[in-house]
Each structure stands twice: as C-alpha cells, then as structure tokens.
C-alpha positions in Angstrom: -70.1 -55.0 82.4 -70.0 -52.2 84.8 -66.4 -51.6 83.9 -67.4 -51.4 80.2 -70.0 -48.8 81.0 -67.6 -46.8 83.1 -65.0 -46.9 80.3 -67.7 -45.9 77.7 -68.7 -42.9 79.8 -65.2 -41.8 80.1 -64.7 -41.9 76.4 -68.0 -39.9 75.8 -66.9 -37.3 78.4 -63.5 -36.9 76.7 -65.2 -36.5 73.3 -67.5 -33.8 74.7 -64.6 -31.9 76.1 -62.8 -32.1 72.7 -65.9 -30.8 70.9 -66.6 -28.1 73.5 -63.4 -26.6 75.0 -65.4 -23.9 76.8 -66.8 -26.5 79.0 -63.5 -26.7 80.6 -63.6 -23.0 81.4 -67.1 -23.4 82.8 -66.0 -26.3 84.9 -63.4 -25.1 87.5 -62.7 -28.7 88.5 -61.4 -29.5 85.1 -58.9 -26.6 85.4 -57.9 -27.1 88.9 -54.6 -28.6 88.1 -53.7 -25.7 85.5 -51.8 -22.8 87.4 -51.9 -20.5 84.4 -55.6 -20.6 84.0 -56.0 -20.0 87.7 -54.0 -16.8 87.5 -55.9 -15.6 84.5 -59.2 -16.2 86.3 -58.0 -14.3 89.3 -56.9 -11.3 87.1 -60.2 -11.3 85.2 -62.2 -11.2 88.5 -60.2 -8.3 89.8 -60.6 -6.4 86.5 -64.3 -7.0 86.4 -64.6 -5.9 90.0 -62.7 -2.6 89.3 -64.8 -2.0 86.2 -68.1 -2.4 88.0 -66.9 0.0 90.7 -65.9 2.6 88.1 -69.2 2.3 86.3 -71.1 2.9 89.6 -68.9 5.9 90.3 -69.4 7.8 86.9 -72.7 6.6 85.7 -74.9 9.6 86.6 -72.7 12.3 84.9 -72.0 10.1 81.8 -75.7 9.5 81.4 -76.6 13.2 81.5 -73.9 14.0 78.9 -75.0 11.2 76.6 -78.6 12.4 76.8 -77.6 15.9 76.0 -75.6 14.9 73.0 -78.4 12.7 71.7 -80.9 15.6 72.2 -78.7 18.1 70.2 -78.1 15.6 67.5 -81.8 15.0 67.1 -82.5 18.8 66.9 -79.9 19.2 64.2 -81.4 16.4 62.2 -84.9 17.9 62.5 -83.6 21.3 61.5 -81.9 20.0 58.4 -85.1 18.1 57.5 -87.2 21.3 57.9 -84.8 23.4 55.8 -84.7 20.8 53.1 -88.5 20.6 53.0 -88.8 24.5 53.0 -86.3 24.7 50.1 -88.3 22.3 48.1 -91.5 24.2 48.8 -90.0 27.5 47.8 -88.6 26.0 44.6 -92.0 24.6 43.7 -93.7 27.9 44.4 -91.2 29.8 42.3 -91.7 27.5 39.4 -95.4 27.8 39.8 -95.3 31.6 39.8 -93.0 31.6 36.8 -95.3 29.3 34.9 -98.3 31.5 35.6 -96.4 34.7 34.6 -98.6 36.7 36.9 -97.8 39.8 38.8 -99.8 40.2 42.0 -100.7 43.7 43.1 -102.6 44.9 46.1 -105.9 46.7 45.6 -105.8 49.6 48.0 -109.5 49.8 48.9 -110.1 46.2 49.9 -106.6 44.7 50.2 -107.5 41.8 48.0 -105.1 40.4 45.5 -105.8 40.8 41.8 -104.0 39.9 38.7 -102.0 42.5 36.8 -102.8 43.2 33.2 -102.5 40.0 31.1 -99.7 40.4 28.6 -99.1 36.8 27.7 -100.8 37.0 24.3 -98.9 40.1 23.4 -95.6 38.6 24.5 -96.2 35.6 22.2 -97.1 37.8 19.3 -94.2 40.1 19.8 -91.8 37.1 19.8 -93.2 35.5 16.7 -93.6 38.6 14.6 -92.3 41.7 16.5 -95.1 44.2 17.3 -94.2 47.7 18.3 -95.1 47.8 22.0 -95.1 50.7 24.4 -95.5 50.4 28.2 -97.2 53.4 29.9 -96.6 53.7 33.6 -98.8 56.3 35.3 -96.9 56.7 38.6 -98.1 56.1 42.1 -101.8 55.1 42.6 -104.0 53.7 45.3 -102.7 54.4 48.7 -99.6 56.1 47.2 -101.0 59.5 46.1 -97.7 61.0 45.1 -97.4 64.7 45.3 -100.4 66.8 46.0 -101.7 70.4 46.0 -104.8 70.3 48.2 -107.3 68.0 46.5 -105.3 67.8 43.3 -103.3 64.6 43.4 -100.4 63.5 41.2 -101.7 59.9 40.9 -104.9 61.3 39.3 -103.2 63.7 36.8 -100.8 61.1 35.5 -103.5 58.5 35.1 -105.6 61.0 33.0 -102.5 61.7 30.8 -101.6 58.0 30.6 -105.1 57.0 29.3 -104.9 59.9 26.8 -101.5 58.7 25.7 -102.8 55.1 25.3 -105.6 56.3 23.1 -103.2 58.3 20.9 -100.8 55.4 20.5 -103.4 52.8 19.8 -104.8 55.2 17.1 -101.3 55.0 15.5 -101.5 51.2 15.5 -99.1 50.8 18.5 -99.6 47.9 20.9 -99.9 49.5 24.4 -99.5 47.9 27.8 -100.5 49.9 30.9 -99.0 49.2 34.3 -102.3 50.5 35.7 -105.5 52.0 34.2 -107.3 52.3 37.5 -106.5 53.6 40.9 -104.4 50.7 42.0 -101.1 50.6 43.9 -98.2 48.7 42.4 -94.6 48.3 43.6 -91.9 49.6 41.4 -90.7 46.0 40.8 -94.1 45.0 39.6 -94.2 47.9 37.1 -90.8 47.0 35.6 -91.9 43.3 35.5 -95.0 44.2 33.5 -92.9 46.2 31.0 -90.2 43.5 30.7 -92.6 40.6 30.3 -94.4 42.5 27.6 -91.1 42.9 25.7 -92.0 46.6 25.3 -89.8 48.7 23.0 -90.2 51.8 25.2 -91.3 52.5 28.7 -92.6 55.9 29.7 -93.3 56.7 33.4 -95.5 59.7 34.0 -95.1 61.9 37.1 -95.5 65.4 38.3 -93.2 67.6 40.4 -93.7 69.7 43.5 -91.7 72.4 45.3 -90.0 75.6 44.2 -90.0 75.7 40.4 -92.0 75.1 37.3 -91.7 73.4 34.0 -91.1 70.0 32.5 -88.1 67.7 32.7 -87.2 64.1 31.8 -85.0 61.6 33.6 -83.1 58.8 32.0 -80.3 56.4 33.1 -77.0 57.8 34.0 -75.4 55.8 31.2 -78.4 56.0 28.9 -77.8 54.8 25.3 -78.3 56.7 22.1 -81.9 55.7 21.6 -82.9 56.6 25.1 -81.3 60.1 24.9 -83.0 60.7 21.6 -86.3 59.5 22.9 -86.2 61.8 26.0 -85.0 64.8 24.1 -87.8 64.4 21.5 -90.4 64.2 24.2 -89.2 67.5 25.6 -89.0 69.2 22.2 -92.6 68.1 21.3 -94.0 69.3 24.7 -92.1 72.5 24.3 -93.8 73.0 20.9 -97.2 72.4 22.5 -96.4 74.9 25.2 -94.8 74.5 28.7 -93.8 77.1 31.2 -90.2 76.0 31.1 -88.0 73.4 29.5 -85.9 72.0 32.4 -84.0 69.7 30.1 -83.1 66.0 29.9 -81.5 64.9 33.2 -79.5 61.7 33.8 -79.3 59.7 37.0 -81.2 61.1 40.0 -81.4 64.3 42.0 -78.8 62.8 44.3 -76.2 62.6 41.5 -75.3 61.0 38.2 -73.9 57.8 39.7 -77.4 56.6 40.9 -80.5 55.8 38.9 -84.3 55.7 39.6 -85.5 52.1 39.9 -88.0 52.4 37.0 -85.1 53.2 34.7 -82.6 50.9 36.2 -84.7 47.7 36.2 -86.4 48.0 32.8 -85.0 46.2 29.8 -85.9 48.8 27.2 -85.3 52.6 26.6 -87.2 54.2 29.5 -87.9 57.8 30.5 -89.5 59.4 33.5 -91.5 62.6 32.6 -92.0 65.1 35.4 -94.8 67.0 33.8 -95.0 70.4 35.6 -95.3 71.3 39.2 -98.5 70.6 41.1 -98.1 73.8 43.1 -97.7 75.9 40.0 -101.0 77.2 38.8 -99.5 77.9 35.4 -98.3 74.3 35.0 -101.7 73.0 36.1 -103.6 75.2 33.7 -101.3 74.1 30.8 -101.8 70.4 31.6 -105.5 70.8 31.8 -105.9 72.7 28.6 -103.3 70.7 26.6 -103.9 67.2 27.9 -104.5 65.6 24.6 -101.9 67.7 22.9 -99.3 66.6 25.5 -100.3 63.0 24.9 -99.9 63.4 21.2 -96.5 65.1 21.7 -95.2 62.3 23.9 -96.7 59.6 21.6 -95.2 61.3 18.5 -91.8 61.4 20.1 -92.0 57.7 20.8 -93.1 56.7 17.3 -90.6 58.9 15.6 -87.8 57.6 17.7 -88.9 54.1 17.0 -89.0 54.7 13.3 -85.6 56.3 13.3 -84.0 53.4 15.2 -86.4 50.6 14.3 -83.6 48.3 13.1 -81.4 49.0 16.2 -84.3 48.8 18.6 -85.4 45.4 17.3 -81.8 44.2 17.8 -81.9 45.5 21.3 -85.2 43.8 22.0 -83.7 40.5 20.8 -80.5 40.7 22.7 -81.6 42.4 25.9 -78.2 42.7 27.3 -75.6 45.4 27.9 -73.1 44.1 25.4 -75.7 44.4 22.6 -76.5 47.9 23.7 -72.8 48.9 23.5 -72.5 47.2 20.2 -75.5 49.1 19.0 -74.1 52.4 20.1 -70.7 51.6 18.5 -72.4 50.6 15.3 -74.3 54.0 15.3 -71.1 55.8 15.9 -69.3 53.8 13.2 -66.2 53.6 15.5 -66.2 49.9 16.5 -66.8 51.0 20.1 -64.4 53.9 20.2 -65.8 57.3 21.3 -66.1 60.2 18.9 -63.8 62.2 21.0 -60.9 60.1 19.7 -58.5 61.7 17.2 -59.6 59.6 14.3 -61.2 61.6 11.5 -62.8 58.4 10.1 -65.8 58.8 12.5 -68.5 60.6 10.6 -71.2 60.1 13.1 -70.3 61.1 16.7 -73.8 60.9 18.1 -74.2 59.7 21.6 -70.5 59.6 22.5 -68.7 60.3 25.7 -65.1 60.8 26.5 -63.0 59.1 29.1 -64.4 61.4 31.8 -68.0 60.7 30.9 -68.6 64.1 29.2 -70.9 64.0 26.3 -69.0 64.7 23.1 -72.2 64.7 21.1 -75.8 64.0 22.1 -78.1 61.5 20.5 -79.0 62.2 16.9 -82.5 63.4 16.1 -81.1 64.8 12.8 -80.4 62.4 9.9 -76.6 61.7 10.1 -74.4 63.2 7.3 -71.0 62.0 6.2 -68.8 64.8 7.3 -65.6 63.8 5.4 -67.3 63.8 2.0 -68.5 67.4 2.3 -66.9 70.4 0.7 -64.6 72.3 3.1 -64.7 75.6 1.1 -65.1 78.6 3.5 -68.3 80.5 2.9 -69.1 83.9 4.5 -72.7 84.4 5.0 -74.6 87.6 3.9 -78.2 87.7 2.9 -77.6 89.9 -0.2 -79.5 92.8 -1.6 -82.0 91.1 -3.9 -85.5 90.4 -2.6 -88.6 88.6 -3.8 -92.1 90.0 -3.8 -92.5 89.1 -0.1 -89.4 91.1 0.7 -87.4 88.0 1.4 -83.7 88.1 0.6 -82.8 86.1 -2.5 -79.6 84.8 -0.9 -81.6 83.3 2.0 -84.0 81.6 -0.4 -81.1 80.1 -2.4 -79.1 78.9 0.6 -82.2 77.5 2.3 -82.9 75.4 -0.7 -79.3 74.3 -1.0 -78.5 73.6 2.6 -81.9 73.2 4.3 -81.5 69.4 4.3 -78.4 69.9 6.5 -80.4 71.3 9.4 -79.8 74.9 8.5 -82.1 77.9 8.9 -81.4 80.9 6.6 -85.1 81.8 6.8 -87.4 80.7 9.7 -90.2 78.3 9.2 -93.2 79.8 7.3 -95.6 78.8 4.6 -97.8 80.9 2.5 -101.2 81.2 4.0 -99.8 81.0 7.5 -99.7 84.1 9.8 -96.6 86.2 9.1 -94.0 85.5 11.7 -90.7 87.0 12.8 -87.9 85.3 14.8 -85.7 87.4 17.1 -82.2 86.2 17.9 -79.5 87.8 20.0 -75.8 86.9 20.0 -74.1 87.3 23.4 -70.4 86.7 23.5 -70.6 88.6 26.8 -73.2 90.6 28.5 -73.7 94.2 29.9 -76.4 96.4 31.1 -78.0 96.5 27.6 -78.5 92.7 27.8 -80.7 93.2 30.9 -82.6 96.1 29.2 -83.3 93.8 26.2 -84.6 91.1 28.5 -86.8 93.7 30.3 -88.3 94.8 27.0 -89.0 91.3 25.8 -90.7 90.5 29.0 -92.8 93.7 28.9 -93.9 92.9 25.3 -94.5 89.3 25.8 -92.0 88.2 23.1 -89.7 85.2 23.2 -86.2 85.2 21.6 -83.2 83.0 21.0 -79.9 83.9 22.8 -76.7 82.5 21.3 -74.2 82.3 24.1 -70.5 81.5 24.1 -68.7 79.4 26.8 -67.6 82.4 28.9 -71.2 83.5 29.2 -72.3 80.0 30.2 -69.6 79.8 32.8 -69.5 83.3 34.2 -72.9 84.9 33.6 -75.2 82.5 35.5 -77.7 85.3 36.6 -78.3 86.2 32.9 -78.4 82.6 31.7 -80.9 81.6 34.5 -83.1 84.5 33.6 -83.1 83.6 29.9 -84.1 80.0 30.7 -86.6 81.0 33.4 -88.4 83.5 31.2 -89.0 81.0 28.5 -86.4 82.1 25.9 -84.3 79.6 24.0 -80.7 79.4 25.1 -78.5 78.4 22.2 -74.8 77.7 21.3 -72.4 80.2 19.8 -69.1 78.2 20.2 -66.4 78.2 22.8 -63.9 80.7 21.5 -65.9 82.5 18.7 -62.9 82.1 16.2 -62.8 85.1 14.0 -61.4 83.0 11.1 -64.5 80.8 11.4 -65.0 77.2 12.3 -63.9 75.8 8.9 -60.4 77.1 9.8 -60.2 74.3 12.5 -60.0 70.6 12.3 -63.1 68.3 12.4 -62.3 67.5 16.1 -61.8 71.1 17.0 -65.0 72.2 15.3 -66.9 69.5 17.2 -65.3 70.6 20.5 -66.3 74.2 19.8 -69.9 73.0 19.8 -69.9 70.2 22.4 -67.8 71.9 25.1 -70.5 74.6 25.3 -73.2 72.0 25.2 -71.6 70.0 28.1 -71.0 73.0 30.2 -74.6 74.2 29.8 -76.0 70.7 30.5 -73.9 70.3 33.6 -74.4 73.7 35.1 -78.0 74.4 34.3 -79.5 71.0 33.3 -80.4 72.6 30.0 -80.0 70.9 26.6 -79.1 73.2 23.7 -80.3 72.5 20.1 -79.5 75.6 18.0 -76.1 76.8 16.9 -74.9 80.0 15.2 -71.6 80.0 13.3 -69.2 82.8 14.6 -69.1 85.6 12.1 -71.4 83.6 9.8 -68.4 81.7 8.4 -69.2 78.1 7.5 -68.7 75.3 5.1 -70.7 72.3 4.0 -68.5 70.1 6.2 -69.1 72.5 9.2 -72.8 72.2 8.6 -72.6 68.4 8.6 -70.6 68.5 11.9 -73.2 70.7 13.6 -75.9 68.4 12.2 -74.2 65.3 13.6 -74.0 67.0 17.0 -77.8 67.2 16.8 -77.8 70.9 16.3 -79.7 73.1 13.8 -77.6 75.9 12.4 -79.3 79.3 12.5 -78.2 82.1 10.2 -80.2 85.3 9.6 -82.1 87.2 7.0 -81.6 90.7 8.5 -78.7 92.1 10.5 -76.8 95.4 10.9 -73.5 96.7 12.2 -74.3 96.7 15.9 -71.5 94.7 17.5 -69.0 97.5 18.2 -70.0 99.1 21.5 -67.7 102.0 20.7 -69.3 102.8 17.4 -73.1 102.3 17.7 -75.4 103.0 14.7 -78.1 105.7 15.0 -81.2 104.4 16.7 -83.8 105.8 14.3 -81.8 104.9 11.2 -81.5 101.3 12.5 -85.1 101.1 13.4 -86.2 102.3 10.0 -84.0 99.8 8.2 -85.3 96.9 10.4 -88.9 97.8 9.7 -88.3 98.3 6.0 -86.9 94.8 5.6 -89.8 93.0 7.5 -90.7 89.7 5.7 -92.4 86.4 6.7 -90.0 84.0 8.3 -87.5 86.7 9.0 -84.6 85.9 11.3 -83.4 89.1 12.9 -79.8 89.0 14.2 -79.2 91.5 17.0 -76.3 91.7 19.4 -77.3 91.7 23.1 -74.6 94.2 24.1 -75.8 97.0 21.7 -77.2 100.2 23.2 -78.9 100.9 19.8 -80.8 97.5 19.9 -81.8 98.1 23.5 -83.2 101.5 22.6 -85.1 100.5 19.4 -86.3 97.0 20.4 -89.7 98.0 21.8 -90.5 100.2 18.8 -89.5 97.4 16.4 -91.8 95.0 18.1 -94.7 97.5 18.0 -94.1 98.4 14.3 -94.0 94.7 13.3 -97.2 94.0 15.1 -98.9 96.9 13.5 -98.1 95.4 10.1 -99.7 92.1 11.1 -96.6 90.2 12.1 -96.4 87.8 15.0 -93.2 86.9 17.0 -92.4 83.3 17.3 -89.7 81.4 19.1 -87.2 79.5 16.8 -86.7 76.0 18.2 
C-alpha cells in the first residue's frame, strides 16, 4: 500500500510539472542534470549583476535629465492650454462686440466709457429703403484740442460749425450722423467706424489750419473718384461765394505727398473730404468764420446735397457695392469708356470727366457741369465779337443772342445779372505773358479794392510764379487761357488736342500752386459748339466778353483818354470787360475807369 501511495505521488508530481513548466526553472534540483540550462542561468546572473552595477553608476544624472524633460513638457502643455483658452476668450469677445455694434469712446473729463451715437436704427432704415445720410465729423475734441490761438481752440470752432451744418442738412430732410456733438475725444478709427456703420453717403471732417498762411482748402484721397472730387470742389466753390480770404484749392493725399492719405479719408467707405476752414492765427479768417458761420454751413451742406442729386444713382450703387472694383466701374461708366481713360486717342469718349493718364495726371476734373455729347455738336468755327447793336440797358445785342443760344453750354457772354439787382461789372485780364504793366494793374486793383479774373497761358503758369502767387494771394480768380494760344483757334485742332490745351494748363496750375481753375477763355475768341462742349466737359465755364478794345499790341497802344471814354460809354449791367494785362493804356486808365463806373452806381464783382 505504501508503494501504491508512492507511485501515485510520483504521477501527480509528473502531472504538475507538465502543467507548469516554470516550476522546473524555479527548482534548480530539477535542472541539475541539464548542462544547457545551467549555462543560461550563469549568463543571466552575470548580465543582471552588470545591469545593476550600471544602474547604480548613472542613476543620479539620468534622474535629473528625466525630471528636466518632464518639467519642460509640462510647461509646454500648460502654455498651449493657456493660449487656446485665450484665443477662445478673444473670439467670444469679438463676437460680442460685433453683435452689440458699439463704439467705445473715452470721455476726457472723467475717463469713463460711454457709448458712441446709436446708429443701429438708421442703418436698418438705410438698408431697407435707402435714406440719404451724411456723417459730420467735427475734428479733435476732449483732451485733443487741435490747433489753438490763445484761448481760441480748433475743437470748439469745428464743433460750432458741425452743429450748424447738422441743422442745415436736417432742414433739407437729410439723415445726419455726428461723430461727436459734445466735447468728447474719439480715435480716428472710431470716427470712421461710426460713418461706415451708418452707411453714410458722404463724410465731411471739419478742421482748421494754423501757421503761415490764410484761406480754405479741402483734402481728399490721392486716388479720389469722380464723386469725391466733385464734392470737394463744390464745397470750395460755395465757400468762395460766401466769402473766404483765399481759395487754396482741392488737394489730394497729404502734405507729405500724393502717395499717402489722411486716415479719415483712407478708412471711410464713402466719398469723404477734410475741410481746413481758415487759419486760427489769421484774424481775417477768424472774423469771416464768426460772421459767416451759418452761411458756411449752408454752403457746405448745399454742396453735399447738390453732388448727391447729381450722382444719386451712382452714389447708391457705390453704397451697395462698397468696394474698389465698383468704384472703378462707376468712374468708367461716367466716362463712357469701359474703364479707359479719356486721355486715350479714341474720339468716342464724349465725357472725359475725372480721368487720369498713365502718369496719374488729371486729364479732366470731376464734372459739376451737365455733360454734353461733344461729337454731336457743330464744328463750325465762330469768331466772337459783341456787335454794334445795343438794347435799352446798353447791352450788346450779340451778347444777348449768344447768351441765350449757348448759355446752357456753360458759357458767359454777359456776366450774371438780373433786373432789380445792383448793376455789376466784371473785369477780366488776358495774360499770355506779363510785364511791368501787369504789376501796375495789380497795384491799382488792390488800391481800389476790386477783384478781377486773370486768364493765363501755360508759360505764365510755369515761369511767372511771383505774379501767379500774387494773383491768388490777393483774392483774384486765376483762370485758363490754353497752352499755346493757337491763333487759328481751338476748333482748328482735334478733340484730344483741344482737351489737352485746357487740361495741361489745369494740371500744371494744380501741381505747382495747388489751385483749381474753373474759367476758360478761348484764344482770339474763336470757338465752335463742339469746343464749348469740350470745355464744359472739362468742368470749365467759357468766358467771352461784352466790351474790348485793340490793346494787345504793345508797340501800337491806343490813346488813354479815348479808350477810357469808350469804356465808360459802353457801361452796362453784367458787363464783362476784356483787357490785356500787358497794356500800358489799360494800366494808365484802370483807376479812372473804376472810379467812373462807381460814380454811375456800378459795383465790381468777381466772375466765378
């Protein structure tokens, strides 16, 4: 029985070993008779011993490196988490600000944040049924006083004018948005944002100048479109009519050059214009602003509304598109050239307004005049002379007839006058060149307090800067008398050549003096209906005359007294006197002519 138990135990031991081979490895006695296993065990023990020694040798350095790597990895992860969280927060904030459509401004006195003028309702109305909207931006404000002259501050003057302009425009049914109507400070970006969100049709930014100088100027984009140029020019013309010390012209870009732009013009989505309304350190400019504040506001407002009416269809398209491509298409449509400039050689372009050539020179300025189809007009050469028949007011019959016939083509054969108005005379001088008598004539005009128009050719514009600057500075009207003064008359030239005769002088004057011309006199008085249309489409008014005499030959001057008697004898309301600025006779008789006319109840007005 003991043997059976022993045999059973052996079988169970064998079964256990088969089911669990590892037990043999754990039991050295079971492997004692296996040489291979013995060698393997010896090798494993040696390897483990070497590994433990190596671990003990490098453990401190390895631990430091591992700790450093883990710390850097943790910092990177935390930084990424922070940036992701910050990005989400900024995105949510941006969306919230966009939804609120609010512009935050800083009130200068307390530093608290206040909401900018609410324009949400106006925006909705303008989008659903377009409402004519103007944004008025009185410059500076709050801690930004602008220019100053003692206690007189720019920010105060422009706010007064802005409020007066707002009242005028609202009286005309215009929707008005103010960037500020109190003494608050706004960043330029906030001002533009207000105008853009209001979907304004026009933005006018009011400022004043300081330094050496006087007068009014406007600033527009360096690449301003047709509507903007018209708008800025109309503002200056209206202010000139009210009375300013000097018309400094429409200027493009900035004082640093034509390649840069002021932020208010650059970042607004509509025709915008900066008005520098006189110099704070000019007593004359200050007095004119104070006495004509409401008239200035009406002049600016009238320029805006008249421009809008003239370009309403195009302006509405520009408001809808709000992009550069649409603006270019609008200009191309106005030109009728499918995007080509009017300086091209195609005679199919009947409206060159607002065009520039490849060098950026203006080939015609923005139209204020109603465009006329040039190619459909009669090209017959006409030689002007007022004739010898007169009505009961002593006005030449030829002037009355031609004024009725060609007055709609922006031509003056008689100056503006209506019965019941004071009798007025308009003095004009042609200067193909200048001499000492030109200076004498200017001296007399200054002494008598009379303004006149001086029609200058290109050589005078280029070479006689002292005379030209004096004409502008003393408040006279500088006007255009062509480049070459062709003796055969402008109609003897092609359409492009006639346009160049006008616009080359215009560009030279604008570039050298910053002065925009508006009046043109045909050389030798030779014209045609087509020539009148060309001048009209260059935004010029053609000026003829209702009295003149043979005074142009310096070697054969008429008698002074005889000429004076003839000039006085032919006085009439609305008279346009043509005199040459190089005539010794004219220089000698001018003072007496002015005195004689005033004695007969005439006033001298400036033709504009």
